[in-house]
C-alpha positions, 0 to 999 in steps of 0.5 A: 385868430385861426379859430375865427378864420375857420368859423368864417370859412365854415359859415361861407361853405354852409351858406353856399350849400343853402342857396340851392344853386347848382350847375348843369351842362346844357346843349343849345341846338341853334338851327343845327349848330350845337353848343354846350355850356355850363349854366346855373340852374334853376333858370329860364330858357330866356336867361340861359340863351342870354348867358350864351349871348344868343340873339333871337329874331322875329319868327325864330322858334324855341323849344322849350318856350322862353318862359320854361324854367330849367332845373336839370340838364336839357337840350334847347332847340332853336329853329331859325326862320330866315 
């Protein structure tokens, strides 16, 4: 029984390594207010902002663009147009 549990544990550990999932600390500069959060990457800027529950309004500018896939630690800058 113990051997089966160990084999199952090793299989889960191995599969987690294959998914290619990794984490990165992201900085989101929202019109001068900086927030840091840990996110799973790769992921698009739009997905990261969604995870952070940041809502964009018409006229807001985001750099890099919402469609950009982030694969490493990076800063996202939001310029709000009031």
